[in-house]
C-alpha positions as CSV (number, residue, x, y, z in Angstrom):
1,M,-13.3,7.0,-15.2
2,D,-10.8,9.9,-15.8
3,E,-12.4,12.8,-17.5
4,S,-9.4,15.0,-17.0
5,G,-7.2,13.1,-19.4
6,V,-4.6,12.3,-16.8
7,L,-4.7,8.6,-17.4
8,D,-4.0,9.0,-21.1
9,E,-1.2,11.4,-20.3
10,A,0.3,8.9,-17.9
11,L,0.0,6.0,-20.3
12,E,1.8,8.0,-23.1
13,R,4.5,8.9,-20.6
14,L,4.9,5.2,-19.6
15,H,5.0,3.7,-23.0
16,G,8.6,4.7,-23.5
17,A,9.5,2.2,-20.7
18,G,9.8,-1.5,-21.0
19,P,7.4,-3.9,-19.3
20,E,10.1,-5.3,-17.2
21,R,13.2,-4.2,-15.3
22,M,16.3,-6.0,-14.0
23,G,15.7,-8.9,-16.3
24,R,12.5,-10.2,-14.9
25,L,10.7,-7.8,-12.5
26,T,7.5,-6.4,-13.9
27,N,6.8,-2.7,-14.5
28,H,3.5,-2.2,-12.7
29,A,3.1,1.5,-13.5
30,P,0.5,1.2,-16.3
31,M,-1.7,-1.0,-14.2
32,A,-1.3,1.1,-11.1
33,V,-2.1,4.4,-12.8
34,E,-5.2,2.9,-14.4
35,A,-6.4,1.7,-11.0
36,L,-5.8,5.0,-9.4
37,A,-7.7,6.9,-12.1
38,A,-10.5,4.4,-11.9
39,R,-10.8,5.0,-8.2
40,G,-11.0,8.8,-8.3
41,Q,-7.3,9.4,-7.6
42,A,-6.3,10.9,-10.9
43,A,-4.9,14.0,-9.2
44,G,-2.2,12.0,-7.7
45,V,-1.2,9.9,-10.8
46,H,1.7,12.0,-12.1
47,R,3.2,12.4,-8.6
48,W,3.0,8.7,-8.2
49,V,4.7,8.1,-11.5
50,D,7.5,10.5,-10.5
51,L,8.2,8.3,-7.5
52,Y,8.0,5.1,-9.4
53,A,10.1,6.3,-12.3
54,R,13.3,5.1,-10.7
55,K,12.1,1.5,-11.2
56,L,11.6,2.0,-15.0
57,E,13.9,0.9,-17.8
58,E,14.0,2.0,-21.4
59,F,11.8,0.1,-23.9
60,P,13.9,-2.8,-25.2
61,A,15.2,-3.1,-28.7
62,G,13.6,-5.4,-31.3
63,V,15.1,-8.7,-32.6
64,E,13.0,-9.7,-35.6
65,R,9.6,-8.6,-36.7
66,V,6.7,-10.9,-35.6
67,T,4.3,-11.7,-38.5
68,D,1.2,-13.8,-39.0
69,A,3.5,-16.4,-40.5
70,N,6.1,-16.7,-37.7
71,W,4.3,-15.8,-34.5
72,A,4.1,-19.4,-33.3
73,V,7.9,-19.6,-33.2
74,A,8.1,-16.2,-31.3
75,L,5.5,-17.2,-28.7
76,G,7.1,-17.3,-25.2
77,D,10.4,-15.8,-26.3
78,A,11.1,-13.0,-23.8
79,R,13.8,-11.5,-26.0
80,R,11.0,-10.6,-28.5
81,I,9.0,-8.3,-26.2
82,A,9.5,-5.3,-28.5
83,D,8.7,-7.4,-31.6
84,W,5.4,-8.6,-30.0
85,V,4.4,-5.1,-28.9
86,G,5.0,-3.8,-32.4
87,Y,3.0,-6.6,-33.9
88,F,0.0,-5.9,-31.7
89,Q,0.2,-2.2,-32.3
90,G,-0.2,-2.9,-36.0
91,E,-3.0,-5.4,-35.4
92,V,-5.2,-3.2,-33.2
93,G,-4.6,-0.3,-35.6
94,E,-5.7,-2.3,-38.6
95,R,-8.4,-4.7,-37.2
96,G,-9.7,-3.0,-34.1
97,W,-8.9,-3.9,-30.5
98,R,-12.0,-6.0,-29.9
99,R,-11.4,-8.3,-32.9
100,V,-7.7,-8.7,-32.0
101,L,-8.5,-9.5,-28.4
102,A,-11.1,-12.2,-29.5
103,V,-8.5,-13.8,-31.8
104,W,-5.6,-13.7,-29.4
105,W,-7.3,-14.4,-26.0
106,P,-7.7,-18.1,-26.6
107,R,-4.1,-18.3,-28.0
108,L,-2.6,-16.6,-25.0
109,L,-4.9,-18.0,-22.3
110,P,-3.0,-21.3,-21.8
111,G,0.2,-19.3,-21.1
112,M,-1.2,-16.8,-18.6
113,Y,1.2,-18.0,-15.9
114,G,4.3,-16.4,-17.5
115,G,5.5,-13.1,-16.1
116,S,4.1,-14.1,-12.7
117,T,0.6,-13.5,-14.2
118,H,1.3,-9.8,-14.7
119,P,0.7,-9.8,-18.5
120,V,-2.9,-10.9,-18.1
121,I,-3.4,-8.4,-15.3
122,R,-2.1,-5.6,-17.5
123,V,-4.5,-6.7,-20.2
124,G,-7.4,-6.7,-17.7
125,H,-6.6,-3.1,-16.7
126,A,-6.3,-2.0,-20.3
127,V,-9.7,-3.6,-21.3
128,R,-11.5,-2.0,-18.4
129,T,-10.3,1.4,-19.4
130,L,-11.2,0.8,-23.1
131,L,-14.7,-0.3,-22.1
132,A,-15.0,3.1,-20.3
133,G,-13.8,5.0,-23.4
134,E,-11.6,4.4,-26.4
135,T,-8.6,6.6,-26.9
136,V,-5.3,6.1,-28.8
137,P,-3.2,5.7,-25.6
138,R,-5.6,3.1,-24.2
139,I,-5.6,1.1,-27.4
140,N,-1.8,1.3,-27.4
141,E,-1.8,0.1,-23.8
142,L,-3.7,-3.0,-24.8
143,A,-1.1,-3.7,-27.5
144,H,1.7,-3.4,-24.9
145,G,-0.2,-5.8,-22.6
146,L,-0.8,-8.3,-25.2
147,G,2.7,-8.1,-26.5
148,Y,4.1,-8.6,-23.0
149,W,1.8,-11.6,-22.6
150,A,2.9,-13.2,-25.9
151,A,6.6,-12.8,-25.0
152,R,6.2,-14.2,-21.5
153,H,3.7,-16.9,-22.6
154,R,4.2,-20.0,-20.3
155,P,1.7,-22.9,-20.2
156,V,1.1,-25.1,-17.3
157,A,0.2,-28.7,-18.2
158,G,0.1,-32.2,-16.7
159,L,-1.3,-31.2,-13.3
160,T,-2.7,-34.1,-11.2
161,P,-6.3,-33.4,-10.2
162,L,-7.0,-33.5,-6.5
163,P,-10.4,-33.6,-4.7
164,G,-11.8,-30.1,-4.6
165,A,-14.9,-28.5,-3.1
166,D,-18.1,-26.8,-4.2
167,S,-17.2,-23.2,-3.2
168,A,-14.3,-21.2,-4.4
169,A,-13.3,-20.5,-0.8
170,A,-13.3,-24.2,0.2
171,A,-11.4,-25.1,-3.0
172,L,-8.7,-22.6,-2.2
173,D,-8.5,-24.0,1.3
174,A,-8.0,-27.5,-0.3
175,V,-4.9,-26.3,-2.2
176,R,-1.8,-28.1,-0.9
177,P,1.3,-25.9,-0.5
178,I,4.4,-27.0,-2.5
179,A,7.0,-28.8,-0.5
180,V,9.8,-26.3,-1.0
181,R,8.8,-22.7,-0.9
182,D,11.8,-20.7,-1.9
183,G,13.1,-19.2,-5.1
184,G,11.2,-17.0,-7.7
185,F,7.9,-17.5,-9.4
186,P,9.2,-19.7,-12.3
187,A,11.0,-22.1,-10.0
188,R,8.0,-22.4,-7.7
189,L,5.6,-22.9,-10.5
190,D,7.7,-25.8,-11.7
191,R,7.0,-27.5,-8.4
192,V,3.2,-27.2,-8.7
193,T,2.2,-30.7,-9.9
194,S,-1.3,-31.1,-8.5
195,L,-4.3,-28.8,-7.8
196,P,-7.8,-29.4,-6.5
197,V,-10.6,-29.6,-9.1
198,W,-13.1,-26.8,-9.0
199,A,-15.8,-25.7,-11.4
200,A,-14.7,-28.3,-13.9
201,D,-18.3,-29.2,-14.8
202,V,-19.3,-25.6,-15.8
203,T,-20.4,-25.3,-19.4
204,D,-22.7,-22.3,-19.3
205,P,-21.1,-18.8,-19.9
206,A,-23.3,-17.1,-17.3
207,E,-22.4,-19.7,-14.7
208,A,-18.7,-19.2,-15.6
209,H,-19.1,-15.5,-14.9
210,R,-20.8,-16.2,-11.5
211,R,-18.1,-18.7,-10.5
212,L,-15.3,-16.3,-11.5
213,T,-16.9,-13.6,-9.4
214,D,-17.0,-16.0,-6.5
215,L,-13.3,-16.9,-7.0
216,V,-12.2,-13.2,-7.0
217,Q,-14.2,-12.7,-3.8
218,A,-12.8,-15.8,-2.1
219,A,-9.2,-15.0,-3.0
220,T,-9.5,-11.4,-1.9
221,H,-11.1,-12.5,1.4
222,R,-8.4,-15.1,1.9
223,Y,-5.6,-12.5,1.6
224,A,-6.7,-10.9,4.9
225,T,-5.9,-14.0,6.9
226,H,-3.1,-15.6,4.7
227,A,-1.1,-12.6,3.3
228,H,1.6,-13.1,6.0
229,G,2.8,-16.0,3.8
230,E,4.0,-13.6,1.2
231,P,2.3,-10.2,1.1
232,T,3.3,-9.3,-2.4
233,M,2.9,-12.4,-4.4
234,L,-0.3,-13.6,-2.8
235,V,-2.0,-10.4,-4.2
236,H,-2.0,-12.2,-7.6
237,A,-4.2,-15.0,-6.4
238,A,-7.0,-12.3,-6.5
239,T,-5.8,-9.8,-9.1
240,A,-5.1,-12.4,-11.8
241,P,-8.7,-13.9,-11.8
242,N,-10.1,-10.4,-11.5
243,A,-8.3,-9.3,-14.6
244,V,-9.9,-12.2,-16.4
245,L,-13.3,-11.2,-15.0
246,R,-12.9,-7.7,-16.2
247,T,-12.1,-8.9,-19.7
248,L,-15.2,-11.1,-20.1
249,P,-17.5,-8.3,-21.3
250,A,-15.2,-7.7,-24.2
251,L,-15.0,-11.4,-25.2
252,P,-17.3,-13.7,-27.1
253,R,-19.3,-15.7,-24.6
254,D,-17.9,-19.0,-25.8
255,L,-14.5,-17.9,-24.3
256,W,-15.9,-17.4,-20.8
257,V,-15.7,-21.0,-19.7
258,P,-12.1,-21.6,-20.7
259,S,-11.3,-18.3,-19.1
260,L,-12.7,-19.5,-15.8
261,R,-10.6,-22.6,-15.9
262,A,-7.4,-20.8,-16.6
263,A,-8.2,-18.2,-13.9
264,W,-8.8,-21.0,-11.3
265,T,-5.5,-22.6,-12.2
266,A,-3.6,-19.3,-11.8
267,S,-5.2,-18.5,-8.5
268,A,-4.8,-22.0,-7.1
269,A,-1.2,-22.2,-8.3
270,V,-0.2,-18.9,-6.6
271,T,-1.9,-20.1,-3.5
272,A,0.1,-23.4,-3.6
273,M,3.4,-21.4,-4.2
274,Y,3.1,-18.8,-1.5
275,A,0.4,-19.4,1.1
276,P,1.4,-20.1,4.7
277,D,0.7,-23.3,6.5
278,E,-1.8,-21.7,8.8
279,P,-4.0,-18.6,8.7
280,V,-4.0,-15.9,11.3
281,P,-7.0,-14.0,12.6
282,Y,-7.3,-10.5,11.2
283,A,-9.6,-7.6,12.0
284,P,-8.9,-4.1,10.7
285,P,-8.1,-1.6,13.4
286,V,-10.7,0.8,12.0
287,P,-13.2,0.5,9.1
288,L,-12.7,2.8,6.2
289,A,-15.1,4.0,3.5
290,P,-14.1,3.1,-0.1
291,E,-13.0,6.7,-0.8
292,E,-10.7,6.7,2.2
293,L,-9.3,3.3,1.3
294,S,-8.3,4.4,-2.2
295,E,-6.7,7.5,-0.7
296,R,-4.8,5.4,1.8
297,A,-3.5,3.1,-1.0
298,L,-2.3,6.1,-3.0
299,A,-0.6,7.6,0.0
300,H,1.1,4.2,0.7
301,G,2.2,4.0,-2.9
302,D,3.2,0.3,-3.3
303,E,2.0,-0.9,-6.6
304,H,0.6,-4.2,-5.3
305,V,-1.3,-2.4,-2.5
306,I,-2.8,-0.2,-5.2
307,K,-3.9,-3.1,-7.3
308,L,-5.2,-5.2,-4.5
309,T,-7.2,-2.2,-3.2
310,D,-8.7,-1.8,-6.6
311,T,-9.8,-5.5,-6.6
312,A,-11.0,-5.2,-3.1
313,L,-13.2,-2.3,-4.1
314,D,-14.6,-4.4,-6.9
315,V,-15.7,-7.0,-4.3
316,G,-16.8,-4.2,-2.1
317,D,-17.7,-6.0,1.2
318,E,-16.2,-5.6,4.6
319,R,-13.9,-8.6,4.4
320,A,-12.5,-7.4,1.1
321,L,-11.7,-3.9,2.4
322,A,-10.0,-5.6,5.4
323,A,-7.8,-7.4,2.9
324,A,-6.7,-4.1,1.4
325,L,-5.9,-2.7,4.8
326,R,-3.9,-5.9,5.5
327,A,-1.9,-5.2,2.4
328,I,-1.2,-1.7,3.5
329,E,0.0,-3.0,6.9
330,L,2.3,-5.7,5.5
331,S,3.8,-3.9,2.5
332,E,6.7,-1.5,2.2
333,P,5.5,1.9,1.1
334,L,6.8,3.6,-2.1
335,V,9.1,6.4,-1.1
């Protein structure tokens, strides 16, 4: 991971900022710096934060303390972000991060669609770095991620099941786009009323892990040929399930199957909301080695490019790396 301590320095620097800006846009910096550090780009982390800093807003003020007695009322209340982060900071300090994650993951999982899936993605990055080595800033980062998730908790229910397919790739191809594709994530999510059934018969944790791995690969591959529909938001069809996949090793195995089901709903819903009507052929102009690709993502600087590249490197095959190059081509660089 990051033996120089740069990641911890960056996280400490970023924890004075709120998880959102301009009322709803997500602060991606903690996720991006973790991805950069994980991919050998720690030397560029602080320079990247300097560029991104203009997008940061101060950490919000609290409203009322969240407690074990009143948390259910506060769940999904975006005004309570600071209250929720404070609650989880106390919980992880007293009970340990693994125990807190095991208790709260099933509570939060049904609402992983709030905040455009960014809260679960932030938690996934935090868990990966904690599994590599526990430090105070990394534990605090998990508290920030869980707090953001609790405040933006938004369930999706009442979906009509549609015929699916055996493979993750074919199931994503079977997703029907929503009829009206305009507006922001919450408005589009309200229009998702049906999704194909996939992996509904899975009961074995090991099989859930395998299916989730297949889903991440399929969604990443699909980005290369479908990203022109919406280059930024379609990133989440791959990065949200990958965040869940990264978290599985830290969770009790009985949570793996429900995690798969929630991850499928998230990936399929994003696909329905933003995918174009037709794919386009895509072949990268030149193949890049993984190290070159991570350097290219840092040089480009866009936070979604960095995160998709990180996921593409997890998948690791030629089509996945092509997807990362496609993101670089279609996205505006951070300047």
